[in-house]
C-alpha positions in Angstrom: -2.9 -1.2 9.1 -0.7 0.7 11.5 1.2 3.8 10.4 3.5 3.8 13.4 4.5 1.1 16.0 7.0 0.9 18.8 8.9 -2.1 20.3 10.5 -2.1 23.8 11.0 1.7 23.7 13.1 3.3 26.5 14.4 6.9 26.8 17.6 7.6 28.8 17.2 4.3 30.6 14.5 6.0 32.8 11.2 6.2 30.9 9.9 2.8 29.7 7.1 3.0 27.2 4.6 0.3 26.4 4.5 -1.1 22.8 2.3 1.4 20.9 0.4 1.0 17.6 -1.2 3.9 15.8 -3.8 2.8 13.2 -3.6 4.6 9.9 -6.3 7.3 9.6 -7.1 7.3 13.3 -7.2 10.1 15.9 -5.4 9.0 19.1 -5.2 11.0 22.3 -2.2 10.7 24.6 -2.7 11.6 28.2 -0.9 11.3 31.5 0.6 13.5 34.3 3.4 16.0 33.8 6.7 14.3 33.5 5.5 11.0 32.3 7.1 11.4 28.9 4.3 12.5 26.5 6.2 15.3 24.8 9.4 13.2 24.8 7.5 10.5 23.0 6.6 12.9 20.2 10.2 13.9 19.8 11.2 10.2 19.7 8.6 9.7 17.0 10.0 12.4 14.7 13.7 11.7 15.3 14.4 14.8 17.4 15.5 12.5 20.2 17.0 9.0 20.1 15.8 6.1 22.3 18.3 4.4 24.6 16.6 1.1 23.8 14.0 -0.2 21.4 12.7 0.7 18.0 10.1 2.9 16.2 8.7 1.8 12.9 7.0 4.2 10.5 5.0 2.3 7.9 7.1 -0.8 8.7 10.5 1.0 8.4 12.8 1.5 11.4 13.1 5.3 11.6 16.7 4.9 12.7 17.4 4.0 9.0 15.4 6.9 7.6 16.6 10.4 6.6 15.7 12.6 9.5 14.4 15.6 7.4 12.3 13.2 5.2 10.9 11.7 8.4 9.9 15.0 9.9 8.0 15.9 6.7 6.0 12.8 7.1 5.7 12.9 10.9 4.9 16.5 11.8 5.4 17.7 15.4 3.3 20.8 16.2 4.7 22.3 19.4 2.9 23.9 22.2 4.7 27.2 21.7 3.0 29.3 19.0 5.3 31.2 16.8 4.3 33.6 14.0 6.3 36.0 11.9 5.5 39.7 11.6 3.2 40.5 8.7 -0.1 39.2 7.5 -1.5 35.7 7.8 -0.7 35.2 4.1 2.9 36.2 4.8 3.1 33.6 7.5 1.8 30.8 5.3 4.4 31.7 2.7 7.3 32.1 5.2 6.7 28.8 6.9 6.5 27.0 3.6 9.6 28.8 2.4 11.6 27.4 5.3 10.4 23.9 4.4 11.1 24.5 0.7 7.5 23.6 -0.2 5.0 25.5 -2.2 2.6 27.6 -0.2 -1.1 27.0 -0.7 -3.1 29.5 -2.8 -5.5 31.9 -1.2 -8.5 29.6 -1.6 -6.6 26.8 0.2 -5.4 29.2 2.9 -9.0 30.2 3.6 -9.9 26.5 3.8 -7.3 25.8 6.5 -8.3 29.0 8.4 -11.9 27.7 8.3 -10.9 24.3 9.7 -9.0 26.0 12.5 -12.0 28.2 13.3 -10.1 31.3 12.4 -12.5 34.1 11.2 -10.0 36.3 9.5 -8.9 37.0 5.9 -5.4 36.2 4.8 -4.6 39.9 4.8 -5.1 40.2 8.6 -1.9 41.4 10.4 -0.9 38.9 13.1 0.3 41.5 15.5 -3.3 42.5 16.1 -4.3 39.0 17.2 -4.9 37.7 20.7 -3.2 34.6 22.1 -6.1 32.3 21.1 -6.4 33.9 17.7 -2.7 33.4 17.1 -2.9 29.8 18.0 -5.8 29.3 15.6 -3.7 30.8 12.8 -0.7 28.7 13.7 -2.9 25.6 13.7 -4.2 26.5 10.2 -0.6 26.9 8.9 0.4 23.5 10.4 -2.6 21.9 8.7 -1.3 23.1 5.3 1.8 20.8 5.5 1.2 17.5 3.7 2.3 15.2 6.6 1.1 11.7 7.0 1.1 11.8 10.8 0.3 15.0 12.7 1.4 15.2 16.3 -0.4 18.0 18.1 1.0 19.1 21.6 -1.9 20.9 23.3 -3.3 22.5 20.1 -6.3 24.0 22.0 -4.5 25.3 25.1 -5.3 28.9 24.3 -8.8 28.2 22.9 -12.1 28.2 24.7 -14.1 25.0 24.7 -16.6 25.8 21.9 -13.8 26.9 19.6 -11.7 23.8 20.4 -14.6 21.5 19.7 -15.2 23.3 16.4 -11.6 22.9 15.4 -11.4 19.3 16.3 -14.6 18.5 14.6 -13.5 20.1 11.3 -9.9 18.8 11.7 -11.1 15.2 12.2 -13.4 15.4 9.2 -10.5 16.8 7.1 -8.0 14.1 8.3 -10.5 11.3 7.7 -11.2 12.6 4.2 -7.4 12.5 3.3 -6.6 9.3 5.4 -4.2 11.3 7.6 -3.3 10.1 11.1 -3.5 12.3 14.2 -1.9 12.0 17.6 -2.9 14.6 20.2 -1.7 15.5 23.7 -4.5 17.3 25.4 -5.6 17.9 29.0 -9.0 19.1 27.9 -11.5 16.5 29.0 -14.2 18.0 26.7 -12.3 16.8 23.7 -11.1 13.2 23.9 -14.6 11.6 24.7 -15.9 13.1 21.5 -13.0 12.7 19.1 -10.7 9.9 20.1 -10.6 6.6 18.2 -8.0 5.4 20.6 -6.8 6.6 24.0 -3.3 6.0 25.4 -2.7 6.8 29.0 0.8 7.1 30.3 1.2 6.7 34.1 4.2 7.6 36.3 7.6 9.0 35.4 9.9 6.1 35.4 7.6 3.2 34.7 5.1 4.0 32.0 2.0 1.9 31.4 -0.7 2.1 28.8 -4.4 1.9 28.5 -6.0 2.0 25.1 -9.6 1.9 24.2 -11.9 2.8 21.3 -14.6 5.3 22.4 -18.2 4.8 21.3 -21.1 7.1 22.0 
């Protein structure tokens, strides 16, 4: 069963995407050179941008007919830019959930998300004392705490070293598999996709986009 599919998708009459299908519960990696439309595709999927042609279907429903805010709760875009509020890690969990009008997780759940994101801090840790990589891990943990159906990660390990990135992806994939969540990842880290992808989509070129998909097996 596919959670998201596309048909004849075009953006601004310039970027032509192949038809894409994301199997429910899978982890798919999206790769391609700069300018080929990877981040644009994410924004099309959550309704931030509109296609000039074609359709996107979420669980069989054309997203053009869906409420945009409801769609974005189900299809979560995690941007490259890491943003945290002043205060503690706990404060940040609560603030992010307050903006979404959702209930923040309790401390036990916060610690679970921090563990998945390979973040060795208590919830009382002040974020202003964290390095760039540590901030990204905290941000990733908070994003995991949203109950989305499809998580779209745009370079979630850009500020992480390879061992930490592998730990994060290993724990995240196990967590997503347990809950039946679907994951779509943009990553240029060649250490990650051979280990963790269920499907690989490669976009080539800027104005004429092609696709290669494959299941990876050890």
